[in-house]
One Martini backbone bead per residue (centre of mass of N, CA, C, O) as a GRO file, in nm:
protein
  296
    1MET     BB    1   1.298   1.332  -1.960
    2ARG     BB    2   1.341   1.015  -1.798
    3VAL     BB    3   1.374   0.679  -1.919
    4VAL     BB    4   1.321   0.380  -1.730
    5ARG     BB    5   1.350  -0.004  -1.698
    6THR     BB    6   1.531  -0.040  -1.440
    7THR     BB    7   1.631  -0.039  -1.118
    8LYS     BB    8   1.906   0.061  -1.167
    9GLU     BB    9   1.827   0.319  -1.328
   10LEU     BB   10   1.648   0.434  -1.109
   11ARG     BB   11   1.856   0.473  -0.887
   12GLU     BB   12   2.054   0.650  -1.049
   13ALA     BB   13   1.857   0.884  -1.102
   14LEU     BB   14   1.795   0.948  -0.808
   15GLU     BB   15   2.088   0.999  -0.710
   16TYR     BB   16   2.127   1.240  -0.891
   17MET     BB   17   1.892   1.418  -0.769
   18ARG     BB   18   1.987   1.421  -0.484
   19MET     BB   19   2.273   1.527  -0.524
   20GLY     BB   20   2.133   1.800  -0.657
   21GLY     BB   21   1.882   1.876  -0.457
   22HIS     BB   22   1.599   1.728  -0.584
   23THR     BB   23   1.420   1.808  -0.335
   24PRO     BB   24   1.147   1.658  -0.315
   25ILE     BB   25   0.972   1.351  -0.383
   26GLY     BB   26   0.742   1.257  -0.630
   27PHE     BB   27   0.484   1.011  -0.670
   28VAL     BB   28   0.325   0.821  -0.973
   29PRO     BB   29   0.133   0.548  -0.979
   30THR     BB   30   0.074   0.351  -1.279
   31MET     BB   31  -0.101   0.172  -1.561
   32GLY     BB   32  -0.161   0.368  -1.762
   33TYR     BB   33  -0.344   0.513  -1.996
   34LEU     BB   34  -0.354   0.816  -1.987
   35HIS     BB   35  -0.508   1.091  -1.829
   36GLU     BB   36  -0.634   1.372  -1.671
   37GLY     BB   37  -0.608   1.243  -1.394
   38HIS     BB   38  -0.297   1.190  -1.409
   39ALA     BB   39  -0.216   1.475  -1.468
   40SER     BB   40  -0.313   1.598  -1.201
   41LEU     BB   41  -0.095   1.433  -1.042
   42ILE     BB   42   0.154   1.562  -1.165
   43ARG     BB   43   0.081   1.857  -1.089
   44ARG     BB   44   0.075   1.809  -0.788
   45ALA     BB   45   0.366   1.710  -0.759
   46GLY     BB   46   0.501   1.965  -0.869
   47GLU     BB   47   0.397   2.151  -0.631
   48MET     BB   48   0.557   1.956  -0.392
   49SER     BB   49   0.801   1.911  -0.588
   50SER     BB   50   1.118   1.864  -0.751
   51THR     BB   51   1.065   1.547  -0.814
   52VAL     BB   52   0.914   1.354  -1.073
   53VAL     BB   53   0.761   1.028  -1.048
   54MET     BB   54   0.681   0.775  -1.278
   55SER     BB   55   0.475   0.486  -1.323
   56ILE     BB   56   0.454   0.212  -1.565
   57PHE     BB   57   0.240  -0.071  -1.454
   58VAL     BB   58   0.105  -0.369  -1.517
   59ASN     BB   59  -0.021  -0.561  -1.257
   60PRO     BB   60  -0.076  -0.906  -1.213
   61LEU     BB   61  -0.142  -0.922  -0.898
   62GLN     BB   62  -0.434  -0.740  -0.941
   63PHE     BB   63  -0.536  -0.985  -1.117
   64GLY     BB   64  -0.759  -1.199  -1.213
   65PRO     BB   65  -0.823  -1.474  -1.400
   66ASN     BB   66  -1.093  -1.307  -1.548
   67GLU     BB   67  -0.934  -1.058  -1.619
   68ASP     BB   68  -0.781  -0.765  -1.797
   69PHE     BB   69  -0.465  -0.794  -1.849
   70ALA     BB   70  -0.416  -0.843  -2.147
   71SER     BB   71  -0.641  -0.598  -2.244
   72TYR     BB   72  -0.519  -0.380  -2.121
   73PRO     BB   73  -0.466  -0.053  -2.192
   74ARG     BB   74  -0.195   0.047  -2.428
   75ASP     BB   75   0.022   0.358  -2.461
   76GLU     BB   76   0.340   0.464  -2.446
   77ARG     BB   77   0.363   0.719  -2.631
   78ARG     BB   78   0.122   0.878  -2.514
   79ASP     BB   79   0.217   0.873  -2.222
   80LEU     BB   80   0.489   1.024  -2.252
   81GLU     BB   81   0.382   1.273  -2.359
   82LEU     BB   82   0.208   1.356  -2.119
   83ALA     BB   83   0.433   1.335  -1.896
   84GLU     BB   84   0.613   1.571  -2.033
   85ARG     BB   85   0.390   1.795  -2.043
   86GLU     BB   86   0.339   1.781  -1.710
   87GLY     BB   87   0.653   1.723  -1.565
   88ALA     BB   88   0.808   1.487  -1.564
   89ASP     BB   89   1.132   1.329  -1.490
   90ILE     BB   90   1.060   1.030  -1.435
   91VAL     BB   91   1.015   0.716  -1.612
   92PHE     BB   92   0.892   0.397  -1.503
   93ILE     BB   93   0.916   0.090  -1.738
   94PRO     BB   94   0.866  -0.204  -1.647
   95SER     BB   95   0.875  -0.534  -1.656
   96VAL     BB   96   0.769  -0.815  -1.519
   97GLU     BB   97   1.058  -0.936  -1.496
   98GLU     BB   98   1.169  -0.692  -1.335
   99MET     BB   99   0.979  -0.705  -1.093
  100TYR     BB  100   0.946  -1.055  -1.126
  101PRO     BB  101   1.204  -1.270  -1.143
  102GLN     BB  102   1.030  -1.429  -0.936
  103PRO     BB  103   0.839  -1.575  -0.747
  104VAL     BB  104   0.603  -1.458  -0.522
  105LEU     BB  105   0.628  -1.489  -0.162
  106THR     BB  106   0.582  -1.189  -0.097
  107LYS     BB  107   0.319  -1.023   0.083
  108VAL     BB  108   0.100  -0.748   0.115
  109SER     BB  109  -0.151  -0.710   0.381
  110VAL     BB  110  -0.467  -0.577   0.439
  111GLY     BB  111  -0.722  -0.636   0.615
  112ALA     BB  112  -1.033  -0.504   0.670
  113LEU     BB  113  -1.015  -0.302   0.421
  114THR     BB  114  -1.040  -0.570   0.207
  115THR     BB  115  -1.349  -0.706   0.255
  116GLN     BB  116  -1.484  -0.486   0.078
  117LEU     BB  117  -1.618  -0.407  -0.194
  118CYS     BB  118  -1.358  -0.467  -0.408
  119GLY     BB  119  -1.254  -0.699  -0.234
  120ALA     BB  120  -1.504  -0.882  -0.253
  121SER     BB  121  -1.511  -0.883  -0.585
  122ARG     BB  122  -1.161  -0.894  -0.570
  123PRO     BB  123  -0.980  -1.123  -0.490
  124GLY     BB  124  -0.649  -1.012  -0.419
  125HIS     BB  125  -0.614  -0.730  -0.527
  126PHE     BB  126  -0.489  -0.568  -0.279
  127ASP     BB  127  -0.244  -0.738  -0.248
  128GLY     BB  128  -0.125  -0.642  -0.530
  129VAL     BB  129  -0.117  -0.339  -0.468
  130THR     BB  130   0.060  -0.344  -0.196
  131THR     BB  131   0.304  -0.492  -0.309
  132VAL     BB  132   0.384  -0.299  -0.541
  133VAL     BB  133   0.389  -0.034  -0.384
  134SER     BB  134   0.593  -0.115  -0.187
  135LYS     BB  135   0.819  -0.166  -0.388
  136LEU     BB  136   0.823   0.113  -0.506
  137PHE     BB  137   0.886   0.266  -0.251
  138HIS     BB  138   1.165   0.127  -0.211
  139LEU     BB  139   1.284   0.239  -0.485
  140VAL     BB  140   1.202   0.554  -0.456
  141GLN     BB  141   1.169   0.702  -0.194
  142PRO     BB  142   0.936   0.897  -0.127
  143ASP     BB  143   0.760   1.173   0.012
  144TYR     BB  144   0.544   1.146  -0.212
  145ALA     BB  145   0.196   1.009  -0.292
  146PHE     BB  146  -0.024   0.994  -0.580
  147PHE     BB  147  -0.387   0.963  -0.550
  148GLY     BB  148  -0.696   0.892  -0.653
  149LEU     BB  149  -1.040   0.910  -0.531
  150LYS     BB  150  -1.184   0.712  -0.703
  151ASP     BB  151  -1.006   0.501  -0.526
  152ALA     BB  152  -1.060   0.521  -0.204
  153GLN     BB  153  -0.993   0.241  -0.098
  154GLN     BB  154  -0.695   0.260  -0.176
  155VAL     BB  155  -0.619   0.494  -0.008
  156ALA     BB  156  -0.688   0.370   0.267
  157VAL     BB  157  -0.499   0.125   0.244
  158LEU     BB  158  -0.232   0.281   0.205
  159ARG     BB  159  -0.236   0.439   0.453
  160ARG     BB  160  -0.233   0.197   0.649
  161MET     BB  161   0.035   0.077   0.549
  162VAL     BB  162   0.209   0.308   0.616
  163SER     BB  163   0.143   0.320   0.917
  164ASP     BB  164   0.201   0.019   0.999
  165LEU     BB  165   0.511   0.036   0.849
  166SER     BB  166   0.662   0.316   0.868
  167MET     BB  167   0.652   0.483   0.631
  168ASN     BB  168   0.833   0.749   0.448
  169VAL     BB  169   0.519   0.857   0.344
  170GLU     BB  170   0.291   1.058   0.177
  171ILE     BB  171  -0.049   1.048   0.113
  172VAL     BB  172  -0.204   1.200  -0.176
  173ALA     BB  173  -0.525   1.303  -0.219
  174CYS     BB  174  -0.705   1.334  -0.520
  175PRO     BB  175  -0.942   1.452  -0.714
  176ILE     BB  176  -1.179   1.387  -0.903
  177VAL     BB  177  -1.203   1.338  -1.254
  178ARG     BB  178  -1.428   1.475  -1.500
  179GLU     BB  179  -1.627   1.496  -1.720
  180GLY     BB  180  -1.856   1.726  -1.830
  181ASP     BB  181  -2.096   1.490  -1.761
  182GLY     BB  182  -1.951   1.325  -1.492
  183LEU     BB  183  -1.763   1.118  -1.578
  184ALA     BB  184  -1.533   0.918  -1.453
  185LEU     BB  185  -1.216   0.877  -1.501
  186SER     BB  186  -1.087   0.603  -1.707
  187SER     BB  187  -0.922   0.353  -1.877
  188ARG     BB  188  -1.187   0.178  -1.917
  189ASN     BB  189  -1.385   0.355  -2.093
  190VAL     BB  190  -1.289   0.235  -2.369
  191TYR     BB  191  -1.494  -0.018  -2.351
  192LEU     BB  192  -1.735   0.150  -2.419
  193SER     BB  193  -2.004   0.205  -2.551
  194GLY     BB  194  -2.211   0.450  -2.653
  195GLU     BB  195  -2.449   0.349  -2.471
  196GLU     BB  196  -2.292   0.291  -2.220
  197ARG     BB  197  -2.174   0.575  -2.175
  198THR     BB  198  -2.448   0.705  -2.140
  199GLN     BB  199  -2.551   0.520  -1.895
  200ALA     BB  200  -2.298   0.588  -1.700
  201LEU     BB  201  -2.416   0.869  -1.593
  202VAL     BB  202  -2.574   0.751  -1.347
  203LEU     BB  203  -2.365   0.754  -1.129
  204SER     BB  204  -2.329   1.056  -1.073
  205ARG     BB  205  -2.630   1.099  -1.037
  206SER     BB  206  -2.683   0.933  -0.787
  207LEU     BB  207  -2.484   1.087  -0.598
  208ARG     BB  208  -2.608   1.367  -0.643
  209GLU     BB  209  -2.904   1.303  -0.545
  210THR     BB  210  -2.837   1.184  -0.275
  211ARG     BB  211  -2.683   1.424  -0.159
  212GLN     BB  212  -2.932   1.622  -0.192
  213ALA     BB  213  -3.115   1.464   0.002
  214ILE     BB  214  -2.944   1.498   0.247
  215GLU     BB  215  -2.931   1.809   0.250
  216ALA     BB  216  -3.262   1.826   0.260
  217GLY     BB  217  -3.370   1.572   0.449
  218LYS     BB  218  -3.488   1.321   0.285
  219VAL     BB  219  -3.225   1.177   0.373
  220THR     BB  220  -3.115   0.996   0.697
  221THR     BB  221  -3.030   0.710   0.612
  222ALA     BB  222  -2.845   0.457   0.504
  223ASP     BB  223  -3.075   0.290   0.375
  224GLU     BB  224  -3.187   0.524   0.200
  225ALA     BB  225  -2.951   0.583   0.048
  226ARG     BB  226  -2.908   0.299  -0.086
  227GLN     BB  227  -3.187   0.300  -0.226
  228LEU     BB  228  -3.144   0.542  -0.406
  229LEU     BB  229  -2.902   0.453  -0.556
  230ALA     BB  230  -3.021   0.206  -0.677
  231SER     BB  231  -3.264   0.333  -0.816
  232VAL     BB  232  -3.120   0.523  -1.011
  233ILE     BB  233  -2.943   0.299  -1.149
  234SER     BB  234  -3.197   0.129  -1.252
  235THR     BB  235  -3.278   0.321  -1.492
  236SER     BB  236  -3.054   0.152  -1.622
  237PRO     BB  237  -3.068  -0.120  -1.825
  238LEU     BB  238  -2.741  -0.192  -1.823
  239ALA     BB  239  -2.718  -0.195  -1.519
  240VAL     BB  240  -2.497  -0.375  -1.298
  241ILE     BB  241  -2.486  -0.437  -0.963
  242ASP     BB  242  -2.256  -0.482  -0.719
  243TYR     BB  243  -2.233  -0.204  -0.542
  244VAL     BB  244  -2.392  -0.030  -0.256
  245GLU     BB  245  -2.228   0.212  -0.013
  246ILE     BB  246  -2.205   0.305   0.343
  247LEU     BB  247  -1.917   0.452   0.487
  248THR     BB  248  -1.662   0.503   0.654
  249PHE     BB  249  -1.382   0.760   0.650
  250PRO     BB  250  -1.127   0.540   0.615
  251GLY     BB  251  -1.243   0.276   0.781
  252LEU     BB  252  -1.480   0.110   0.641
  253GLU     BB  253  -1.742   0.124   0.812
  254ALA     BB  254  -2.047   0.036   0.871
  255LEU     BB  255  -2.371   0.178   0.845
  256GLU     BB  256  -2.643   0.142   0.996
  257GLY     BB  257  -2.937   0.148   0.843
  258GLY     BB  258  -3.088   0.336   1.079
  259SER     BB  259  -2.881   0.538   1.081
  260LEU     BB  260  -2.781   0.853   1.122
  261ILE     BB  261  -2.591   1.035   0.927
  262SER     BB  262  -2.550   1.293   1.103
  263ASN     BB  263  -2.409   1.105   1.337
  264ALA     BB  264  -2.157   1.093   1.191
  265GLU     BB  265  -1.822   1.068   1.221
  266GLY     BB  266  -1.684   1.250   1.003
  267GLU     BB  267  -1.640   1.065   0.734
  268ILE     BB  268  -1.804   0.961   0.430
  269ILE     BB  269  -1.910   0.699   0.196
  270MET     BB  270  -2.016   0.676  -0.136
  271ALA     BB  271  -2.030   0.357  -0.297
  272LEU     BB  272  -1.968   0.215  -0.631
  273ALA     BB  273  -2.054  -0.077  -0.853
  274VAL     BB  274  -2.081  -0.110  -1.217
  275LYS     BB  275  -2.204  -0.270  -1.494
  276PHE     BB  276  -2.129  -0.240  -1.857
  277GLY     BB  277  -2.119  -0.511  -1.956
  278ARG     BB  278  -1.767  -0.564  -1.937
  279THR     BB  279  -1.773  -0.293  -1.756
  280ARG     BB  280  -1.629  -0.183  -1.460
  281LEU     BB  281  -1.739   0.070  -1.235
  282ILE     BB  282  -1.627   0.343  -1.033
  283ASP     BB  283  -1.770   0.537  -0.749
  284ASN     BB  284  -1.775   0.855  -0.540
  285ASN     BB  285  -1.848   1.007  -0.210
  286VAL     BB  286  -1.710   1.248   0.003
  287PHE     BB  287  -1.820   1.334   0.343
  288THR     BB  288  -1.937   1.563   0.584
  289PRO     BB  289  -2.239   1.559   0.746
  290LYS     BB  290  -2.219   1.814   0.948
  291GLU     BB  291  -2.127   1.996   0.681
  292VAL     BB  292  -2.167   1.918   0.391
  293HIS     BB  293  -1.868   1.852   0.256
  294ALA     BB  294  -1.713   1.831  -0.024
  295LEU     BB  295  -1.424   1.637  -0.173
  296VAL     BB  296  -1.540   1.530  -0.483
   0.00000   0.00000   0.00000
């Protein structure tokens, strides 16, 4: 495994791999503090690609002024051990100065898909995501890029960016990876206290129970589903709901409150964001109502 820290080193390493015929190239962009969810992305990239490139970069553009950029968990040594164990070939770890040597005047913005869910709660967040991912795509020029469905809105936004800008890369969405008790893996889980960690299990339970109620025909409309999600989450005294929502996926269009879920065309997403103390967690479930077929 080769570790590179400058764009010049990255281009040289990729040129060497391409000249040696080590294509296609799979790319796994991360902010580090890697866990089994990231490991699953590396493994999937290895299944589809001859060369696996991972980036580790905590991107300041996607953090708001009162968010946790400075305190975001970092552990480079541990990250590199995991990346090598799972089969990454090149790991790109640039500094902020390397990525942004001058003030950023050019940004990539995806319109309607970023106005709800986390986009409404974190203004400017997705502009930071799409700008840095676009830059990384230009640097790596991957054939495939791998993202977890835990942030399903991010997957939808990046797929639209790639389509709108005719980028020659396929976005591969990978399933959510959970702890044995159901909590979706996240680098921010480290912030949770013991009691917050226990109560955070209500997130996956709310999605599971609402999904089961839809399957059983006990919940038939979008409003009923939202209400059930919120009522289950509210059984946790520490939970502070940011949003619970039901939208089409990947278009992220709202389902009317009284509309029948079974009439929705294609896939829908039940998405939620909830705070436990200072920690904001997201989770979701994407499925096809007519088939009731889980994708995550």
